[in-house]
VOBA-1610 file (N, C-alpha, C; in pm, whole numbers, padded with zeros to 5 digits, always signed):
BEGIN
Met+00074-00103-00009Met-00002-00005-00002Met+00095+00127-00038Asn+00195+00080+00053Asn+00287+00261+00011Asn+00323+00288-00152Asn+00324+00220-00230Asn+00401+00272-00343Asn+00272+00238-00429Phe+00084+00205-00381Phe-00017+00196-00444Phe-00037+00316-00517Ile-00025+00457-00490Ile-00072+00553-00519Ile+00001+00621-00647Glu+00130+00545-00665Glu+00215+00622-00805Glu+00156+00486-00872Val+00170+00326-00831Val+00138+00240-00916Val+00003+00277-00997Val-00120+00272-00932Val-00226+00267-01008Val-00253+00407-01090Gly-00145+00554-01038Gly-00176+00623-01136Gly-00312+00710-01036Leu-00289+00753-00940Leu-00349+00827-00842Leu-00295+00942-00787Gly-00176+00993-00880Gly-00104+01138-00822Gly-00174+01236-00825Asp-00240+01260-00939Asp-00337+01370-00963Asp-00405+01438-00869Ile-00499+01305-00818Ile-00608+01302-00753Ile-00569+01360-00596Val-00458+01265-00581Val-00403+01302-00432Val-00307+01465-00422Ala-00311+01493-00545Ala-00269+01665-00512Ala-00348+01758-00472Lys-00488+01740-00534Lys-00583+01802-00515Lys-00648+01796-00332Ile-00565+01679-00275Ile-00601+01650-00134Ile-00584+01741-00025Pro-00613+01835+00074Pro-00568+01877+00172Pro-00460+01807+00256Asp-00365+01867+00261Asp-00242+01806+00341Asp-00243+01709+00418Glu-00366+01761+00532Glu-00380+01716+00680Glu-00466+01564+00596Leu-00501+01553+00511Leu-00571+01381+00461Leu-00477+01317+00414Lys-00382+01364+00422Lys-00281+01253+00311Lys-00160+01173+00358Ser-00106+01081+00300Ser-00074+00971+00380Ser-00007+00921+00274Glu+00142+00879+00277Glu+00184+00776+00188Glu+00119+00642+00160Asn+00103+00571+00252Asn+00003+00444+00298Asn-00135+00461+00228Phe-00170+00438+00118Phe-00329+00478+00037Phe-00434+00427+00153Glu-00398+00304+00228Glu-00562+00302+00255Glu-00563+00374+00469Ile-00475+00464+00473Ile-00461+00544+00542Ile-00521+00684+00485Leu-00443+00688+00361Leu-00541+00822+00268Leu-00682+00798+00244Tyr-00734+00676+00234Tyr-00861+00670+00165Tyr-00953+00648+00305Ser-00900+00604+00398Ser-00966+00636+00527Ser-00979+00772+00611Asn-00878+00831+00591Asn-00893+00989+00609Asn-01024+01091+00529Leu-00999+01051+00394Leu-01104+01110+00324Leu-01248+01059+00337His-01270+00915+00327His-01369+00855+00406His-01462+00948+00520Gln-01348+00967+00654Gln-01365+00988+00760Gln-01447+01144+00724Asp-01375+01226+00661Asp-01375+01371+00630Asp-01533+01411+00565Asn-01524+01292+00416Asn-01685+01320+00357Asn-01675+01179+00302Pro-01733+01093+00290Pro-01774+00967+00211Pro-01802+01024+00089Glu-01900+01132+00088Glu-01916+01121-00051Glu-01866+01216-00156Ser-01706+01281-00094Ser-01633+01405-00140Ser-01618+01270-00312Glu-01592+01393-00419Glu-01572+01401-00558Glu-01471+01281-00539Glu-01335+01288-00454Glu-01247+01242-00445Glu-01203+01116-00418Ile-01315+01072-00348Ile-01335+00904-00296Ile-01417+00858-00434Gly-01480+00940-00506Gly-01524+00836-00673Gly-01455+00833-00711Glu-01355+00923-00763Glu-01296+00921-00879Glu-01182+00822-00815Ile-01173+00816-00740Ile-01037+00730-00661Ile-01097+00504-00702Glu-01190+00565-00645Glu-01270+00408-00659Glu-01305+00352-00815Asp-01367+00459-00888Asp-01308+00407-01000Asp-01235+00400-01094Arg-01102+00464-01080Arg-00958+00437-01123Arg-00893+00316-01031Val-00934+00296-00914Val-00862+00168-00886Val-00936+00020-00900Tyr-01073+00079-00930Tyr-01170-00038-01008Tyr-01083-00073-01162Glu-01045-00019-01222Glu-01031+00026-01413Glu-00895-00036-01367Tyr-00810-00038-01270Tyr-00641-00053-01278Tyr-00695-00226-01291Phe-00742-00250-01185Phe-00706-00390-01116Phe-00803-00469-01221Lys-00936-00406-01320Lys-00973-00476-01378Lys-00893-00531-01506Gly-00819-00451-01519Gly-00751-00464-01642Gly-00628-00543-01687Leu-00607-00617-01549Leu-00521-00685-01503Leu-00536-00836-01600Gln-00423-00897-01629Gln-00454-01039-01739Gln-00315-01133-01676Leu-00389-01285-01697Leu-00300-01403-01659Leu-00189-01369-01785Pro-00077-01445-01791Pro-00016-01479-01919Pro-00047-01590-01959Asn-00008-01679-02051Asn-00069-01784-02115Asn+00011-01904-02069Glu+00088-01863-02001Glu+00167-01978-01923Glu+00166-01987-01778Pro+00202-02104-01735Pro+00155-02143-01597Pro+00193-02040-01482Thr+00095-02032-01424Thr+00126-01892-01269Thr+00128-01974-01194Ile+00182-01960-01073Ile+00124-01980-00895Ile-00054-01991-00905Tyr-00074-01936-00914Tyr-00220-01945-00923Tyr-00304-02055-00993Asp-00286-02124-01116Asp-00273-02228-01186Asp-00228-02345-01088Tyr-00107-02346-01013Tyr-00083-02435-00941Tyr-00142-02483-00841Leu-00167-02369-00787Leu-00247-02362-00616Leu-00410-02414-00612Val-00492-02300-00715Val-00593-02417-00784Val-00630-02566-00842Leu-00478-02600-00907Leu-00535-02747-00920Leu-00484-02837-00871Ser-00393-02784-00731Ser-00358-02908-00666Ser-00442-02889-00484Leu-00537-02802-00545Leu-00669-02857-00399Leu-00794-02875-00483Arg-00875-02944-00371Arg-00998-02996-00446Arg-01124-02919-00345Pro-01275-02946-00393Pro-01336-02861-00299Pro-01346-02903-00185Arg-01288-03000-00104Arg-01330-03021+00039Arg-01217-02842+00040Asp-01135-02799-00040Asp-01039-02698+00012Asp-01105-02571-00016Leu-01064-02482+00067Leu-01122-02315+00021Leu-00960-02207+00018Ile-00975-02186-00082Ile-00867-02044-00029Ile-00950-01939-00052Ala-00900-01835+00017Ala-00945-01729+00078Ala-00788-01586+00033Thr-00907-01523-00003Thr-00779-01415-00061Thr-00874-01260-00012Phe-00760-01196-00038Phe-00746-01002+00019Phe-00744-00964-00133Asn-00728-00996-00259Asn-00660-00973-00335Asn-00767-00893-00441Trp-00724-00786-00502Trp-00845-00737-00568Trp-00827-00758-00711Asp-00765-00834-00739Asp-00742-00854-00888Asp-00765-00991-00942Pro-00783-01004-01063Pro-00873-01076-01103Pro-00793-01270-01125Phe-00675-01222-01078Phe-00594-01353-01126Phe-00633-01513-01080Leu-00680-01502-00958Leu-00735-01600-00930Leu-00846-01696-00972Tyr-00940-01602-00959Tyr-01049-01637-01051Tyr-00997-01690-01191Gln-00951-01588-01255Gln-00878-01623-01388Gln-00849-01761-01415Ala-00773-01795-01294Ala-00688-01942-01320Ala-00791-02044-01280Trp-00891-01989-01151Trp-00998-02102-01121Trp-01091-02143-01271Thr-01076-02039-01349Thr-01200-02067-01504Thr-01140-02123-01582Arg-01030-02066-01586Arg-00899-02197-01742Arg-00877-02290-01696Ser-00866-02356-01512Ser-00856-02499-01500Ser-01015-02558-01487Gly-01086-02541-01510Gly-01243-02581-01451Gly-01218-02715-01575His-01184-02736-01621His-01223-02884-01711His-01119-02993-01703Val-01046-02940-01622Val-00961-03011-01516Val-01001-03129-01450Gly-01085-03108-01360Gly-01142-03158-01255Gly-01185-03061-01139Asp-01247-03103-01059Asp-01334-03063-00938Asp-01242-02944-00888Arg-01259-02818-00854Arg-01212-02734-00782Arg-01244-02703-00653Pro-01128-02583-00549Pro-01147-02574-00487Pro-01265-02431-00417Tyr-01293-02435-00335Tyr-01395-02322-00322Tyr-01298-02180-00311Ile-01376-02047-00366Ile-01334-01937-00349Ile-01353-01836-00247Ala-01305-01775-00101Ala-01393-01661-00106Ala-01307-01521-00105Phe-01368-01407-00132Phe-01293-01273-00208Phe-01328-01192-00091Leu-01244-01194+00037Leu-01301-01167+00188Leu-01283-00974+00174His-01225-00933+00045His-01221-00760+00005His-01259-00752-00070Gly-01393-00824-00176Gly-01420-00789-00290Gly-01326-00818-00406Asn-01380-00798-00538Asn-01283-00888-00597Asn-01340-00818-00749Val-01268-00747-00824Val-01303-00690-00994Val-01381-00799-01079Ala-01317-00920-01053Ala-01399-00984-01155Ala-01505-01063-01120Ile-01541-01039-00991Ile-01678-01093-00910Ile-01800-00990-00899Gly-01917-01040-00926Gly-01991-00969-00926Gly-02109-01034-00819Tyr-02245-00948-00792Tyr-02347-01019-00649Tyr-02464-00970-00713Ser-02570-01031-00677Ser-02676-00996-00736Ser-02769-01028-00529Lys-02778-00928-00517Lys-02889-00888-00324Lys-02995-00981-00385Thr-03063-01006-00481Thr-03185-01049-00528Thr-03199-01248-00553Asp-03084-01261-00571Asp-03046-01397-00606Asp-02951-01448-00486Lys-02895-01381-00427Lys-02824-01375-00296Lys-02682-01467-00377Arg-02693-01453-00463Arg-02555-01555-00535Arg-02462-01490-00623Cys-02355-01491-00632Cys-02258-01413-00688Cys-02167-01499-00837Gly-02120-01408-00918Gly-02084-01454-00989Gly-01970-01375-01100Pro-01955-01366-01244Pro-01884-01305-01317Pro-01908-01150-01311Ala-01858-01034-01261Ala-01902-00921-01266Ala-01931-00860-01384Gly-02081-00803-01391Gly-02110-00753-01518Gly-02218-00873-01598Met-02218-00974-01560Met-02258-01077-01622Met-02438-01069-01583Arg-02587-01132-01651Arg-02645-01177-01575Arg-02656-01345-01539Ser-02741-01352-01486Ser-02752-01506-01438Ser-02836-01561-01509Lys-02803-01697-01567Lys-02848-01765-01637Lys-03021-01796-01603Ala-03003-01840-01473Ala-03133-01886-01415Ala-03242-01761-01424Thr-03205-01670-01383Thr-03263-01532-01322Thr-03277-01453-01409Arg-03179-01398-01442Arg-03166-01300-01592Arg-03114-01181-01497Asn-03023-01184-01361Asn-03067-01067-01233Asn-02926-01012-01267Tyr-02863-00882-01271Tyr-02737-00879-01291Tyr-02634-00898-01190Met-02481-00920-01241Met-02432-00911-01098Met-02375-00814-01077Leu-02397-00714-00990Leu-02383-00590-00967Leu-02190-00572-00920Pro-02100-00535-00984Pro-01950-00552-00875Pro-01946-00497-00764Thr-01881-00610-00686Thr-01846-00603-00559Thr-01733-00507-00537Gln-01757-00445-00394Gln-01677-00313-00301Gln-01564-00382-00309Leu-01457-00251-00325Leu-01318-00314-00291Leu-01298-00269-00183Leu-01278-00067-00130Leu-01238-00006-00070Leu-01345-00033+00084Phe-01275-00028+00188Phe-01331-00001+00335Phe-01212+00111+00375Pro-01314+00175+00521Pro-01225+00273+00520Pro-01123+00157+00678Val-00998+00233+00684Val-00898+00099+00750Val-01004+00124+00904Thr-01045+00239+00962Thr-01065+00271+01076Thr-01176+00197+01093Lys-01300+00181+00992Lys-01396+00108+01035Lys-01444-00008+00900Lys-01336-00090+00920Lys-01372-00229+00811Lys-01486-00316+00905Asn-01591-00265+00855Asn-01721-00342+00924Asn-01762-00457+00803Tyr-01721-00532+00809Tyr-01765-00664+00704Tyr-01885-00658+00696Asn-01944-00638+00768Asn-02118-00711+00788Asn-02196-00623+00716Asp-02172-00494+00701Asp-02178-00372+00651Asp-02238-00421+00452Asp-02160-00519+00434Asp-02208-00538+00292Asp-02223-00671+00234Glu-02364-00722+00199Glu-02410-00822+00164Glu-02299-00892+00167Phe-02244-00889+00039Phe-02158-00952-00046Phe-02004-00997+00073Thr-01957-00937+00108Thr-01819-00940+00217Thr-01882-01007+00319Lys-01993-00997+00405Lys-02053-01096+00478Lys-02019-01220+00470Ser-02123-01213+00344Ser-02140-01419+00270Ser-01962-01421+00256Gln-01862-01382+00250Gln-01773-01438+00219Gln-01702-01476+00315Trp-01700-01361+00414Trp-01641-01391+00563Trp-01720-01548+00647Asp-01834-01519+00593Asp-01891-01609+00689Asp-01840-01780+00588Met-01805-01748+00470Met-01742-01892+00439Met-01649-01913+00463Leu-01589-01830+00464Leu-01429-01907+00587Leu-01413-01902+00701Lys-01532-01881+00753Lys-01546-01895+00958Lys-01609-02032+00893Tyr-01660-02062+00846Tyr-01766-02177+00831Tyr-01652-02300+00812Phe-01522-02279+00724Phe-01445-02373+00743Phe-01313-02361+00796Leu-01305-02238+00890Leu-01213-02269+01009Leu-01262-02317+01105Ala-01371-02276+01147Ala-01472-02376+01296Ala-01464-02484+01292Asp-01428-02547+01113Asp-01474-02727+01132Asp-01374-02795+01158Lys-01397-02836+01310Lys-01306-02915+01355Lys-01252-03071+01259Asn-01305-03106+01145Asn-01225-03144+01041Asn-01135-03101+00984Val-01111-03020+00988Val-00985-02889+00884Val-00895-02926+00988Arg-00788-02950+00953Arg-00632-02980+01007Arg-00558-02944+00959Leu-00592-02856+00863Leu-00438-02802+00794Leu-00494-02677+00730Val-00372-02503+00787Val-00443-02428+00722Val-00301-02330+00630Thr-00298-02299+00564Thr-00166-02269+00503Thr-00186-02096+00489Ile-00102-02040+00552Ile-00120-01848+00543Ile-00003-01846+00373Phe-00044-01780+00324Phe+00036-01804+00161Phe+00069-01640+00141Gly+00184-01583+00184Gly+00195-01437+00145Gly+00123-01317+00189Tyr+00018-01339+00335Tyr-00030-01263+00391Tyr+00015-01205+00528Gly+00053-01075+00519Gly+00122-01029+00590Gly+00031-00995+00736Ala-00055-00991+00794Ala-00167-00919+00827Ala-00110-00795+00902Pro-00109-00717+00827Pro-00080-00580+00857Pro-00181-00499+00976Asp-00146-00404+01027Asp-00195-00361+01116Asp-00328-00316+01109Thr-00406-00280+00966Thr-00488-00225+00910Thr-00591-00295+00878Asp-00583-00452+00930Asp-00603-00571+00942Asp-00640-00701+01028Val-00627-00581+01144Val-00647-00654+01335Val-00831-00709+01300Glu-00918-00610+01271Glu-01028-00717+01278Glu-01048-00816+01213Ala-00980-00827+01088Ala-00960-00931+01018Ala-00905-01042+01072Val-00783-01027+01143Val-00714-01147+01179Val-00791-01177+01322Lys-00835-01093+01416Lys-00971-01125+01505Lys-01035-01229+01443Leu-01119-01191+01333Leu-01238-01277+01330Leu-01167-01443+01227Met-01044-01458+01239Met-01018-01563+01173Met-00946-01664+01284His-00912-01540+01415His-00889-01646+01516His-00990-01692+01583Asp-01098-01600+01619Asp-01234-01657+01686Asp-01296-01776+01595Ala-01259-01761+01453Ala-01371-01921+01399Ala-01223-01977+01411Trp-01108-02017+01422Trp-01012-02111+01475Trp-01025-02180+01591Gly-01015-02080+01682Gly-01047-02088+01818Gly-00896-02126+01861Gly-00790-02088+01814Gly-00659-02047+01887Gly-00599-02163+01918Asn-00463-02099+01951Asn-00363-02289+01997Asn-00408-02342+02120Lys-00485-02273+02192Lys-00505-02358+02308Lys-00642-02483+02301Lys-00731-02479+02169Lys-00862-02543+02103Lys-00784-02633+01970Arg-00659-02589+01918Arg-00670-02676+01785Arg-00525-02753+01840Lys-00520-02909+01892Lys-00409-02950+01974Lys-00330-02984+01844Met-00385-03080+01757Met-00344-03141+01600Met-00334-03092+01498Glu-00387-02988+01507Glu-00355-02929+01360Glu-00240-02877+01323Gln-00192-02843+01149Gln-00126-02850+01144Gln-00106-02668+01071Phe-00038-02571+01141Phe-00043-02428+01049Phe+00051-02409+00945Glu+00022-02387+00840Glu+00176-02379+00728Glu+00117-02223+00722Ile+00310-02191+00682Ile+00305-02027+00650Ile+00399-02048+00490Ile+00355-01998+00431Ile+00453-01971+00303Ile+00477-01823+00298Asp+00639-01754+00322Asp+00611-01638+00335Asp+00781-01589+00304Ile+00792-01454+00232Ile+00953-01411+00238Ile+01024-01385+00304Arg+00937-01348+00430Arg+01010-01314+00572Arg+01060-01376+00647Asp+01143-01367+00741Asp+01253-01464+00830Asp+01126-01531+00900Glu+01124-01686+00924Glu+01081-01750+00991Glu+01049-01695+01171Asp+01117-01645+01236Asp+01102-01623+01348Asp+00994-01537+01366Val+01007-01415+01222Val+00918-01307+01220Val+00788-01364+01232Val+00772-01441+01109Val+00616-01469+01081Val+00550-01602+01219Val+00647-01676+01259Val+00612-01712+01314Val+00529-01662+01506Lys+00621-01575+01468Lys+00577-01466+01608Lys+00475-01433+01541Gln+00452-01385+01471Gln+00307-01335+01380Gln+00208-01397+01424Trp+00169-01527+01393Trp+00106-01589+01391Trp+00089-01685+01520Gly+00176-01690+01600Gly+00211-01747+01708Gly+00044-01760+01817Arg-00049-01720+01799Arg-00165-01754+01885Arg-00254-01850+01793Phe-00181-01882+01677Phe-00282-02007+01610Phe-00200-02097+01601Ile-00110-02094+01609Ile-00041-02212+01596Ile+00009-02296+01750Glu-00026-02448+01751Glu+00030-02515+01876Glu+00143-02555+01880Thr+00266-02496+01979Thr+00377-02537+01962Thr+00457-02593+01891His+00510-02677+01842His+00598-02721+01693His+00512-02767+01578His+00357-02725+01597His+00259-02799+01451His+00249-02662+01348Tyr+00388-02641+01333Tyr+00369-02598+01253Tyr+00491-02597+01111Asp+00519-02579+00940Asp+00546-02542+00882Asp+00575-02422+00829Tyr+00713-02387+00803Tyr+00727-02295+00731Tyr+00825-02302+00582Ser+00835-02197+00471Ser+00906-02190+00376Ser+00883-02096+00291Lys+00956-01999+00267Lys+00958-01920+00147Lys+00912-01933-00007Asp+00864-02041-00043Asp+00846-02131-00180Asp+00718-02238-00164Phe+00621-02150-00276Phe+00512-02233-00289Phe+00580-02383-00326Phe+00686-02392-00373Phe+00720-02557-00401Phe+00768-02602-00269Asp+00797-02549-00219Asp+00875-02587-00064Asp+00761-02689+00068Ser+00636-02613-00020Ser+00510-02621+00115Ser+00448-02757+00065Ser+00363-02803+00127Ser+00364-02938+00201Ser+00196-02968+00077Ile+00156-02841+00015Ile+00028-02856-00104Ile+00097-02883-00250Ala+00214-02817-00274Ala+00354-02880-00346Ala+00392-02971-00339Ala+00419-03042-00234Ala+00483-03155-00217Ala+00372-03286-00247Asn+00277-03202-00205Asn+00103-03374-00229Asn-00010-03308-00312Pro-00031-03266-00408Pro-00129-03226-00462Pro-00238-03290-00457Arg-00358-03232-00422Arg-00470-03234-00469Arg-00458-03413-00347Arg-00364-03412-00283Arg-00392-03522-00156Arg-00322-03504-00039Thr-00284-03331+00012Thr-00244-03276+00113Thr-00273-03338+00278Ser-00371-03336+00278Ser-00521-03342+00400Ser-00429-03535+00380Glu-00495-03630+00287Glu-00432-03769+00312Glu-00242-03752+00381Ser-00221-03689+00303Ser-00064-03736+00315Ser-00018-03706+00450Tyr-00092-03557+00503Tyr-00094-03527+00646Tyr-00156-03696+00767Phe-00247-03721+00750Phe-00342-03790+00820Phe-00259-03916+00852Gln-00174-03963+00696Gln-00087-04102+00713Gln-00004-04092+00829His+00068-03950+00800His+00214-03903+00902His+00197-03916+01020Ile+00085-03887+01009Ile+00039-03887+01241Ile-00077-03944+01283Met-00110-04050+01188Met-00192-04141+01253Met-00188-04277+01117Pro-00038-04325+01120Pro-00013-04407+01054Pro-00129-04567+01106Met-00201-04641+00977Met-00233-04744+01019Met-00157-04852+00970Thr-00037-04829+00920Thr+00069-04956+00846Thr+00202-04867+00896Ile+00306-04909+00888Ile+00441-04901+00814Ile+00456-04821+00673Asp+00398-04872+00605Asp+00392-04846+00459Asp+00306-04671+00437Glu+00190-04697+00462Glu+00152-04578+00552Glu+00204-04464+00565Ala+00292-04468+00686Ala+00373-04394+00787Ala+00456-04344+00640Phe+00539-04373+00582Phe+00586-04360+00474Phe+00630-04352+00349Ser+00518-04296+00359Ser+00441-04356+00192Ser+00528-04219+00092Ala+00541-04210-00006Ala+00605-04099-00068Ala+00552-04016-00102Ser+00578-03876-00133Ser+00504-03791-00181Ser+00520-03787-00350Asn+00489-03681-00420Asn+00453-03646-00531Asn+00464-03509-00539Pro+00578-03447-00574Pro+00539-03322-00598Pro+00558-03246-00739Val+00479-03152-00751Val+00447-03113-00888Val+00581-03039-00919Pro+00587-03068-01050Pro+00743-03029-01139Pro+00686-02858-01099Asn+00808-02768-01086Asn+00734-02609-01122Asn+00829-02538-01257Asn+00877-02638-01344Asn+00875-02595-01460Asn+00804-02660-01624Phe+00721-02658-01590Phe+00596-02680-01702Phe+00552-02545-01786Lys+00622-02554-01913Lys+00612-02422-02017Lys+00499-02386-02074Thr+00418-02472-02055Thr+00254-02450-02119Thr+00129-02474-01992Leu+00027-02424-02008Leu-00132-02506-01939Leu-00148-02632-01947Glu-00121-02703-02107Glu-00151-02797-02133Glu-00066-02891-02083Glu+00055-02864-02045Glu+00159-02983-01946Glu+00122-03013-01804Leu+00064-02903-01776Leu+00047-02869-01640Leu-00074-02957-01650Trp-00208-02906-01712Trp-00312-02946-01675Trp-00321-03139-01713Asn-00218-03142-01752Asn-00211-03359-01832Asn-00138-03361-01726Trp-00042-03310-01632Trp+00044-03371-01529Trp-00083-03417-01436Phe-00174-03293-01424Phe-00269-03351-01295Phe-00356-03432-01309Lys-00405-03438-01444Lys-00484-03539-01502Lys-00495-03695-01435Pro-00396-03794-01411Pro-00386-03929-01347Pro-00463-03906-01214Leu-00435-03747-01123Leu-00464-03762-00994Leu-00631-03775-01010Val-00657-03619-01133Val-00837-03675-01136Val-00925-03760-01168Asp-00856-03820-01251Asp-00874-03942-01248Asp-00932-04041-01204Ala-00814-04058-01070Ala-00814-04131-00929Ala-00953-04109-00868Glu-00970-03952-00813Glu-01044-03890-00823Glu-01233-03980-00841Glu-01221-03930-00975Glu-01358-03958-01061Glu-01335-04117-01033Lys-01264-04236-01067Lys-01272-04360-01025Lys-01317-04357-00874Trp-01280-04308-00769Trp-01281-04341-00649Trp-01459-04307-00664Lys-01514-04185-00674Lys-01646-04154-00652Lys-01726-04248-00722Lys-01680-04279-00827Lys-01814-04343-00931Lys-01794-04509-00838Glu-01689-04557-00816Glu-01702-04722-00738Glu-01774-04635-00599Asn-01755-04539-00525Asn-01844-04550-00436Asn-01964-04522-00423Ser-02043-04457-00530Ser-02137-04438-00577Ser-02177-04556-00619Asp-02140-04649-00712Asp-02225-04800-00721Asp-02233-04871-00603Lys-02208-04857-00479Lys-02144-04935-00393Lys-02298-04895-00282Glu-02323-04769-00295Glu-02452-04691-00247Glu-02554-04731-00306Lys-02558-04730-00410Lys-02694-04796-00480Lys-02671-04965-00457
//
């Protein structure tokens, strides 16, 4: 947020703002403006320009971390993001033909996602529901730092409710924090997550994983109240994480190692996804055998139920 004004191109707007409302940190500046006059012309211009900037971003046509992440998870998993950019949704969409995908929650809104209050459903921003033809209105992106009340916005509340539902589930044993610094401006967000998770006093065997370029001691201290003693993993690279080591089988691998039924299960080999694919087709083809095995398992168990 410290160079956000320069990157997005808001300098001309900021130049017109009174000095007492300015800040090098964009979130603080926006909060000052909102507190001074939430209906000001400057706020409207800023919101429009921020939305258009992020709306124009596009993933390249080769594999990205977003593609690896989406393909490495399943519908038992949830990706909750604070990012406004459309990258995660673009990756989620272009891998839809490969296999079942994880759920996604956009905790601070997203330029790719719209919401219909009539349908109580979200979908691609600017599109209409196929079933009802109701319009998917763009979601709110900006919230004042001093008043991030996620319950005020219906869509945002629904996204936080989804995250809290997953975190509170006692069957959820693995949580990965990927590149989220939990800044001081997100105190309320971290509290909501902690209250849903229950903290390290209530989660004894769960594993907390952190992927972050900062030093281990810094991030472990920051997330300490979520971690029960030594039950955490740390890496600086996605490809060193448990997700990349056992894509689409991360939780199965975890349970085999903490509660092995046999010696073979206790020492089952990992299946790390290669990080050097040049095309999306290569990436998709690598994941296909894993997806095929899932489909076979679902069919066999469905036949048994019949």
